[in-house]
N, C-alpha and C positions, 0 to 999 in steps of 0.2 A: 504493500499499500504507499509506504514511503517512497517507492521506486516509481509510482505513477506520476507522470509529469504532465502539465497543462501546456497545451500548444501557445506558440507566440501570440496567435491570433485570439485565444481565449484572453490572454493578458492585456493585449493592446485594445481590444474592443470595449472594454469596460469604461464607462463614463467617469467623469472625475468625482462623481457622488460615490462614496465607498459602499461596496456591496456586501450585504450580510446574508448568509444561507442559513435557514433554520430548519432543522431536521424534526418533523413531527408536529401535527396540527393538534395536540391535545391542549388543555388549558394552559400548560405552561409554555408551549410553542406559541400559541395564539398571542398571550400576554406579551411574551418576549419580541415577537414581530412588531407588536403596537408600539413597545417601548422603544425599540430601536428605530422604528419608522419616526417617531417623534423626536429621535436624537439625530436625526439628519441621514439616517442610512437607507439606502435602496434595498429592499428586502425581497427575497424569494423564499417562501415557505413550501417545503416538499412533504407529502403526505403519502404514506404507502396505501393507505386505504382509499376508497372511492368516496368518501366524504369527510368532513372535519370532525374533531371531538376526541379521537383516540377513545381512552376509556369512557369519555363523555359523549360517544356517539349514539345514534339514535336507531332504533329498529321499528318499523312499521309493517304490520301484517294484518290482514283481515279486518281494517277498519280501527285497530288499536294502534297506539303509539306508546313505545316503551324507551325511557331512558336507559341506556345499557349500563351506566355506571353511577357517578356521584348524583345523588338526589337530595343532599343536605347542604343548603347554602348558608354560610355564616360569614361575618365580616364583610357585608356587602360593600362597604367602602373601598375595599381593594378592586372590585369590578368597577365601581363608580369612577375611581381615578383614571382607569383606561379610558373612559368616555370623555373625561375631562381633558386628557392629553390630546385628543382628537377634536377639542372644541365642542363636544357634544353633551347631552344629558343622557344618561342611561334610561331614565324613566320615559323618555320619548320612543324608546325602542324595546324595553324589557319591563315587564311589570312583575315584581316581587312581591308575594304575598306572605305575610307571617304565619307561621303554623303554630298551633297550640293544641294540645301539648306537644312539645317538641318531640317526645317519644312517649308511648305508653309501654311500660314494661310489665311483661305478664310472667310471674314466677311459675314453676312447674305445678304449684298446687292451685293456680288459677287465681291467685291474689294478684293485684295490679298496684303500680306506682306510676303516677304521671309526672314527668319532668316538664316544668314550665319556666318561663322567665320570671314569674311572679314571685319575689322573696317570701312573702307572706303564705301564699298557697304551698310553695315548697317546704316551709317550716312545718305547716299543718300536715303535709303528707308524710314528713319524717315523724312528726308526734304521733299519727295514726298507726304507724308500724311499731314505733319504739320510742316513747316519750323520753326515755333517759338519754336518747341521743341527740336531742335537739341542741343542746349547748355545743356538743361536739361538732356537729354539722355546721353551725354558725362559724366555729373557729376554723373548720376547714374551708369554708368559702372564703374567708380572710385570707388563709394562704393562698388559695386559688386564684383571688385578686391580685395579689402581689406577683405570684408567679406569671399571671397573664401580663401584667404591666410590663414586667422585665423580660421574660422569656419570649413574648410574642410581639408587643408593642415597640419595645426598645431594640430587641435583637432579632427578631424574625426577618428583617430585610437588610441586615448588616452581615457582610461576608466575614468568613472565618478563613482567612488565607495563611495566617501563620499561628505558631504556638503561643505567640505574644497575645494574639487575640483571645486564645482559650484561657491563658493564664489570667487575662483581665476579667474574665466573667466566673473564674473558679470561686471566688468567694460567695457569689450569689447561688452557684450550683451546690455548694456545701449547704448554704442557709436554707435552701428549698428542699433539702434532702435528694438532690439529683441523682446521688450515687446509689438511692435506695429505689425500689419499685413504686409504681403508683399504687398498688395493692397495700404494700406495707405501710406507706405514708397515710392512706386514707384510713387504715386500720389503727393508726395512733390516735385518731379522732373519733371512730365510729365503732361501736361494739356489735350492733346487730348485723348477722352476716348477710341478710337480704340487702341493707343498705350499704354494706361494704361492696356488694355487687354493683349497685345502683350507680355509685360514685366512682367506681374504679374500671368500668367496662370501656371508657371512651378510648384507650389506646387501640382497641379492635377496629375503630373507624379510620385508623391510619397504619394499620398492618401490625400492631404490637400487641404483646403478650402483657396483660396487666400485672402478672407476677414478675416479669423481667424489665419492661419498659421503664425508661427513666422517669423518676417523679416530676420531672419538669413538665411532663404532660398532664399533670394536674391542674394545668391551666385552663383546660378545655370546658369544665363546667362553668367557670366565670365568663370565658370567652362567649359561650352561648347565651348566658344571662344577660350580658353588656350589650349584645348586637343581635340576638335573636336568632332563631332558626327559620329559613325562608324557603319558599319554592317558586320557581319562575312559572308563570302561567304559559301554557304550551309546552312544559317540560324543560329540563336543563338544555335541551337542544335549542331553545329559544335563545339562551344566553349565548351559545356556540355561534349561532347564526348572527347574532348581534357582533360579535367579535370579528367574524368574517368580514362583515360590511365596513366595519371600522378600517381594517387592513386594506380593503379595498378602495375606501374612501381615502387612504393615503396615497394611493396610487402604486400600491405594492402588489404582489402576484403570490397566488396560492395555485400550486399545481398537485393534483390529485392522482392516484395510481402511479405514483413516484417512487419507487424504492431505492433509498440510498444503500449502496453496497460497501463504501469505503469513504474515509475522511482522507483526503490528499494532504499529505506532509511532507514539506521540503525544507532541509535545514532547520528541523525542529519547529516549524511553524505550519498551522493550517492553511491551507491555500484554495481549498474548494472541496467538492464531493465528487466521487465517482458514482455513478447511477448502474443500477441492474441492467438497464438497457444498454449501457456502454457509453452513455454520454458522460461528458465531465463539465462540471459547472465551476467556473472560478469565483473566488470569494475573498474579501479582506478579512472577514472573520466568520466562523462557523459557530452556530449554537445547537447543541443537540437537546432536544425534548425527548429522545429515545432513552429508556431505561439505562441508568449510568452503568450497570454491569454489562449490559449489552453493548453500549457504546464502546467501551474499552475493550471488551474481548472480540467483538465481531466486526467494528468498524475502524478499528486502529491495528495497525501491525504490533507484534511483539517487540520489535526492535525499536519502536519509539516511545515505549513505555517503561518508566522507571518505577513509580509507586504502584500504579494499578496494574500489576502482572497478574497472569492467569492463576499463579499460586496464591496471590492475596485475595482475589476474588473467589476462589475455590473455599478459602477459609472463613470468608466473610458469612454472617448470618443473614438469612432472608426472610421476609414476611410470609405469612401464611399464603395459601391460594384461597380461591373462592368458587363455590359452586352456586350458580344463579339459575333460577326457573323464572321465566317470563310467561305469563299466561294472561288470558282474558276469560271473563265469566259472561254468561248470557242473563245474569241477574246482578243486582247490587247487593252489597252487604254494608248497609249503612251505618252499622254499630261499630264498625272497624275503624281505628284511627288512621291517620295518614302514615304515620311511622309507629310500628309495633316491634318490640324485641321480645321474642318468646324464648325464655330460658329453659333449658332442659335441666335434667335431675342432677347434673354435676357441673361444677364451675372449673375448679382447680384441675380436676383430673381430666376433664375433656380438653382443656387448654394444653395439658401436657401431652395428651395424644396428639393434638395438632402440631405443636411447636417442637417438641422434643422427640416423641417417639415416632412421629411421622405415620401415624396410621389412621386409616378412615374408620372411626368409631361408628357404632349402631345408633347411638342416640346423637343428638345436636341440639345446638341454640341457633335460633333463626332471627334475622331481620325482615319484616314483611313490609313492603312499601306499597301503599295504596294511592297513587297520585290522584285518582278520581275523586277522593275525599275532598280536594281542593279544587280540582279542575276537571269537571265531567267531560269536556271536550276531548280528552284523550281516549275516549271509549265510545262506541255507538250507544245511542240512547237506551237507557235502562240496562246498561252493562258496566262492568267494571275492569279496569285494568290494574294489575299487579305485577311485582316481581318479589321473590324471596330469595334471600341469601344466606348461605351457610358457610361459616369458616371452616376450611378444610386444610389437610397438609398441602404443601408445595410438591412439585414434582421430585424432590429429593427423596420423597417416600416412594413406595412401591405400588401405589394405586393404579391399576389400569382403568383409566376413565372410558376408554372405548365400550368395555363391557360393564363398569360400575355406574354409570351416569344414570341410565334409565331406572334400575332398581332403587337408587337414591332418591331420585326424583319421586318414584311411588311411595316410598317410606315418608318422605316430607309431605306430599299431597294427602296421605292418610292421617297424619298427624294434624295438618291443618283443618281437615275435615272434622276431626274429633274435638278440636278446640275452638278455633275462631271462625271457620268458614264451613258451616253444616252442609253436608252433601256436595262437597266441592267437586268430587270426581264426576258427577252427572252434569256439572254446569261449565266445565272447561270447554271452550270453543276454539281457542287458539293457544298455542305453546311453542317455546323454543327454550333451549338450554345453552350455558357456557360453563365450561369446566377449566381447571388450570392448564390443560392443553390448548385451549383457545387464547388464553392469555399469553402463552409462550408462542404460539404459531400466528396468531393474528396480530398480537400487540407487542410482541418482541419482548416479553418479560422473561428475564432469565429465571430458570427452574419454575416458570408459571407462577412466580410470587407476585402477587395482585398490586403490592405496594412497594416493590424494591426491597431495598436493605431494611432490616428490622431496626426499628427505633429504639435501640439500646444505647446507654450511655457513650460507650466507645465506639459506636457508630453514629455519634451525633455531632453537630458543629463542626469542628476541625477534623474530627475523626471521619467525617462523610467525605465522598468525592466533593472536591471544591467547586464553586460556581464558575470560578476561573481555574481551568485545567492545570493541575501541578506539573503535568507531563509535556503539554504541547501549548505553545503560544498561540494566541488567536483562536483557541478553542474554548467555548464556555457552555456550562451545564445547567439546564433548568429542569423542573419536574419533580417528582416523588424522591427520585434517587440522589438528590444532592440537598444541600442546605436550603430552607430548614426541614423539609421532609414532606411527607404525604399529606393528603387531604386538600380540599379546594383552598382554603387560606394559605397553607403552606406552599403549594405549587404556585399560586399567584405571587406569593412572596419572593419566591426564587427567582421569578422574573424581575421583580423589583430590585433584586440585588444587582442586577446588570448595569442599573444606573450608576452604580458605585465602582464597577470593575471593568466596564467596557468605555474606551474613550469615546467622548462626543465626536461625531464625524467631522465637525470642523476642526477638531484638533489633531487630526491625523495628518 
C-alpha cells in the first residue's frame, strides 16, 4: 500500500483548495465532512454502501421504515452545531421530539422502573423500589453531574495526543473512580440490586460491560437528564438525510458504492486512497470513519504502522456483538413504551458469558425499540414497527450465526409474546435480521464488534487510537473506535476534535 503511487496528473489536477477524503458516511464521517467543509476544504466522502448512515442506515420494506442502528439521540446541541456551521437552523430540516420515559426497564419478575429527566419523578421511582436508597441515589447523581461536566463537556472534544494530556486529567480520573468499574461505583451509593442494574447498564449503550467499563461512564445518567432523550421524526435516517444535504450545500461530494481498499502512504504521509475499483483519489488529508481496527489492519500496510501493529490489535479488547431483529406487526401495541429494556434472569453472569466466555447463552436481556409510539408514519395505518436488540458475543467466540440466527430469533419472539407483545408470532408481517456477521461483512467491524474497542480505562482517551494518527501524517480518525468513543454524542464529538488537530485550509 505504501508502494502505490499517485500519477502526476492526479497531483497537478487538484485545485488550490486543499482536498480532504473522508472514508465512510456514518455519523462520524458526515460530521467530519461538514466540519472540514466549514474549514475551507474541498471534501469527497466515500461510502461503501449504496446509501449514507453506516450503522445509522435505514431499511424500508413492506411499507415499514426501520432505523438500522442508533435510535437514542442525546446532547442534540452537537447536531445543532453542524447546522450552524453551514448557516442553517436544524429545526428547519429535522424535528426532534423528546421521549418520556427515556426507557422503561422491565425486570424479569415483571416489575418496572421508568427512567425520566424529572428529578422528582426519579426520586419517587427509586423510593418505590427501595426507600433506603434515595439519599444514595441523590449522591450518585451529583457524582454523575460532575463526571459529565469534566468527562464530556470539558474533555469530550479535546484530543489526547500525548501522555502529558493523559497526565493532566489523571487527578480527575482518580477522583471519579475511573480506575473502577461503573457497577462498583454505583454500588458504593446504591444497595438494592435492581437499582444497581438501573444505574449501571448504560455502558452497554456504547459497547461496554458495566463490570469492567471505566466509571467515567457514570456520566451518562446526568447527560440524559441534562439534555434529554430525543427521537427524530421520520426516524434517525431523517438526521442522516439532513447532514447529507448540508454537505451537498457546501458544494462537496458524496459517492456511494465506493469501497476504499487502501490508504495511499508516501514518505510516511497519507496522500490519498486506492479504491476497490482500481481508481486512485489524491488528497491532502484522509479522514477514516471506518472502524479503527479495520482501518489500521486492512487499509494500511504493516510497513507503515509502528503503534497499531497487528499484534497490538489482536491483543486489544473489543465490544460485544449485536443480534437485531427488525419486524413489523399488523396490529398496534399501544401500552408498550418507545424504549423498553427487558432484563433476563441473570445480569452479571450473562455479561460474563457475552464479554469473557464468548458463548451464546440461552437466556438474554433485550432492548425493544417501538418508534411508532412517537411517529406512527413509520408503519402502515394500524401497524407497529419494532426492532429488538440482544447483546451477544462478538466473532471471537465460536457461534455459527448462519445456523444460530433463526433459532435465536424464534426464542426472542416467544419471550416477547410471553411478556410485552401478546400473540406476537401471529401478527408479524415483515421481518429481517442482523448478526455480528453482518457487522463484519457489511460494516467492516473487526470481529463483528458493534462498537469497536471495548471502553475500559486502558483503551480510553490517550490509550485509544488517536484522532490524529500516531503512525501516519495527514491521517485522522473519527467514529466509535477513536476518542472519545461510541454512541452518537461520542462519535459526533470525535469529529469536533478535528477542529483542534486538522489545520485550517487557509493555513496549509
